[in-house]
C-alpha positions as CSV (number, residue, x, y, z in Angstrom):
1,M,66.3,136.1,63.9
2,R,69.9,135.5,64.6
3,R,69.5,136.9,68.1
4,A,66.6,134.5,68.7
5,I,68.6,131.5,67.4
6,G,71.6,132.5,69.6
7,L,69.4,132.8,72.6
8,A,67.8,129.4,72.0
9,L,71.3,127.8,71.6
10,L,72.4,129.5,74.9
11,L,69.4,128.2,76.7
12,L,70.0,124.7,75.3
13,A,73.6,124.9,76.5
14,L,72.8,126.0,80.0
15,P,71.6,122.6,81.4
16,A,74.8,120.9,80.2
17,G,76.9,123.7,81.8
18,V,75.0,123.5,85.0
19,L,75.4,119.7,85.1
20,A,79.2,120.0,84.5
21,L,79.5,122.5,87.3
22,T,77.4,120.3,89.6
23,H,79.7,117.3,88.8
24,A,82.8,119.5,89.4
25,Q,81.4,120.7,92.7
26,A,80.6,117.1,93.7
27,R,84.2,116.1,93.0
28,W,85.6,118.9,95.1
29,K,83.5,117.9,98.1
30,Y,85.7,114.8,98.5
31,P,89.4,114.2,99.2
32,R,91.8,114.5,96.3
33,R,91.7,111.5,93.9
34,F,88.7,110.1,95.8
35,A,87.5,106.9,94.2
36,E,85.1,104.1,94.9
37,I,86.8,100.7,94.5
38,E,84.0,98.4,95.6
39,A,80.4,99.7,95.6
40,D,79.3,101.1,98.9
41,S,82.2,99.3,100.6
42,L,85.8,100.4,99.8
43,Y,87.1,103.8,99.0
44,R,90.5,105.5,98.5
45,G,91.8,109.0,98.2
46,G,94.2,111.7,99.4
47,M,94.5,113.2,102.9
48,P,91.0,114.2,104.1
49,T,90.0,117.3,106.0
50,A,87.7,117.2,109.0
51,E,84.9,118.2,106.7
52,H,85.7,115.4,104.3
53,I,85.5,112.9,107.2
54,R,82.1,114.2,108.2
55,L,80.9,114.0,104.6
56,L,82.2,110.5,104.1
57,A,80.5,109.3,107.3
58,S,77.3,111.0,106.3
59,E,77.1,110.2,102.6
60,E,79.2,107.0,102.2
61,K,78.5,105.6,105.8
62,I,82.3,105.1,106.3
63,K,83.0,103.1,109.5
64,T,86.8,102.8,109.2
65,V,89.6,105.3,108.2
66,V,93.0,103.9,107.3
67,S,95.9,106.4,107.1
68,L,99.1,105.4,105.3
69,T,100.9,108.5,106.4
70,D,102.9,109.5,109.4
71,Q,101.9,113.2,109.3
72,T,100.6,113.2,112.8
73,K,101.7,116.8,113.4
74,D,100.0,118.1,110.3
75,P,97.0,120.3,111.3
76,Q,94.9,118.9,108.5
77,D,95.6,115.3,109.7
78,Q,94.9,116.3,113.3
79,G,91.6,117.8,112.3
80,A,90.6,114.7,110.4
81,V,91.6,112.4,113.3
82,A,89.6,114.6,115.7
83,A,86.5,114.5,113.4
84,A,86.7,110.7,113.0
85,R,87.1,110.3,116.8
86,A,84.0,112.5,117.4
87,L,82.0,110.3,115.0
88,R,83.3,107.2,116.7
89,L,84.9,105.8,113.5
90,K,87.6,103.2,113.8
91,Q,91.0,104.6,112.8
92,I,94.1,102.7,111.9
93,R,97.5,104.2,110.8
94,I,100.0,102.1,108.9
95,P,102.8,104.6,108.0
96,M,104.5,104.1,104.6
97,P,107.1,106.0,102.6
98,G,105.7,108.5,100.2
99,D,106.9,106.6,97.1
100,G,104.9,103.6,98.1
101,L,107.9,101.3,98.5
102,A,106.7,100.0,101.8
103,P,108.0,96.9,103.6
104,F,106.2,93.8,102.4
105,E,104.9,93.1,105.9
106,A,103.3,96.6,105.9
107,L,101.6,95.8,102.6
108,D,100.4,92.5,104.0
109,R,98.9,94.2,107.1
110,A,97.3,97.0,105.0
111,A,95.7,94.4,102.6
112,E,94.3,92.5,105.6
113,V,92.9,95.7,107.1
114,I,91.0,96.9,104.0
115,A,89.8,93.4,103.3
116,D,88.0,93.2,106.7
117,E,84.3,93.1,105.8
118,R,83.3,93.7,109.4
119,A,85.0,97.1,109.4
120,R,83.5,98.3,106.1
121,P,82.7,100.7,104.6
122,T,86.4,101.6,104.7
123,F,88.2,104.7,103.4
124,F,92.0,104.4,103.1
125,H,94.3,107.3,102.1
126,C,97.8,108.7,101.8
127,A,98.7,112.3,101.3
128,A,98.0,112.7,97.5
129,G,95.9,109.6,97.1
130,K,98.4,108.1,94.6
131,Q,101.6,106.0,95.2
132,R,100.9,104.6,98.7
133,S,97.3,104.1,97.9
134,N,98.2,102.4,94.7
135,A,100.6,100.1,96.6
136,V,98.0,99.1,99.1
137,L,95.3,98.5,96.5
138,A,97.8,96.4,94.6
139,A,98.6,94.4,97.7
140,Y,94.9,93.8,98.4
141,W,94.2,92.6,94.8
142,L,97.3,90.4,94.8
143,R,97.0,89.0,98.3
144,K,93.2,88.8,98.8
145,Q,91.8,88.4,95.3
146,G,94.6,86.4,93.6
147,R,95.0,88.7,90.7
148,T,98.1,88.6,88.5
149,I,100.7,91.3,88.8
150,D,100.3,92.2,85.2
151,A,96.5,92.6,85.6
152,V,97.0,94.7,88.7
153,L,99.5,97.1,87.1
154,Q,97.3,97.5,84.0
155,E,94.3,98.4,86.1
156,L,96.2,100.8,88.3
157,E,97.5,102.5,85.1
158,A,94.0,102.6,83.5
159,R,92.1,103.8,86.6
160,Y,94.4,105.3,89.2
161,D,97.1,107.3,87.3
162,L,100.0,104.8,87.7
163,D,102.8,105.9,85.4
164,P,104.8,102.8,84.5
165,V,107.7,104.9,83.3
166,K,108.0,107.6,86.0
167,E,106.9,105.2,88.7
168,K,109.0,102.2,87.5
169,P,110.5,101.8,91.1
170,L,107.0,101.3,92.4
171,C,106.1,98.9,89.6
172,D,109.3,96.9,90.3
173,H,108.5,96.9,94.0
174,L,105.0,95.5,93.4
175,R,106.4,92.8,91.1
176,A,108.8,91.8,93.9
177,Y,105.9,91.8,96.3
178,A,103.9,89.5,94.0
179,N,106.9,87.2,93.9
180,Y,107.2,87.3,97.7
181,L,103.5,86.3,98.0
182,A,104.0,83.5,95.5
183,H,106.8,82.0,97.6
184,K,105.5,82.8,101.0
185,P,104.4,79.7,103.1
186,A,100.7,79.5,103.5
187,G,99.4,80.9,106.9
188,T,102.5,83.0,107.6
189,A,101.8,86.6,108.7
190,G,105.1,88.3,107.8
191,N,108.0,89.3,110.0
192,P,106.9,89.3,113.7
193,G,109.6,91.9,114.4
194,A,108.1,94.4,112.0
195,P,106.5,97.6,113.4
196,Q,102.9,97.0,114.2
197,Q,100.0,99.0,112.8
198,A,98.8,101.7,115.1
199,A,95.1,101.9,116.0
200,L,94.3,105.5,116.7
201,P,92.1,106.4,119.7
202,H,88.4,106.6,118.8
């Protein structure tokens, strides 16, 4: 009797275990920290592989890939660039420091790029899918959606692993960026002498 009950419980547990495994496998198909920000339109994550790019183009219909790294000699980056080129995806590179403390003009440009509805669905990424990606998402929310800096930081902490203690320099930088936006004359596009974003061949 006990064996029969044990077998029944095991059989009941199997669907849940299979479902959990399926979800885990689905997560690993995508770049590290992959997340959908706006439904069927805007995505973020860590550095993709060539296979990730092909998957994103096939399953998420990605049209534009925005890289926030300068790792152009990294074989993984080179593979992803080649895959995107083969699929005729638009590619844009806006290099930023790994801690996310990018010049305000670079944050401006990145916010404008990922806000472009004509280029969507868009996937933007850094190396780990964390600090640079959080900085750019914050810039987009502040510059294009008019959110408050407190609301932005709270959502980044709740949804995207922002650590307000360990990443205090990034939080302070984003507060300074919000202040910069608040005092920036309407219609200005930042420092014209700042390095321009690089559109990769495609």
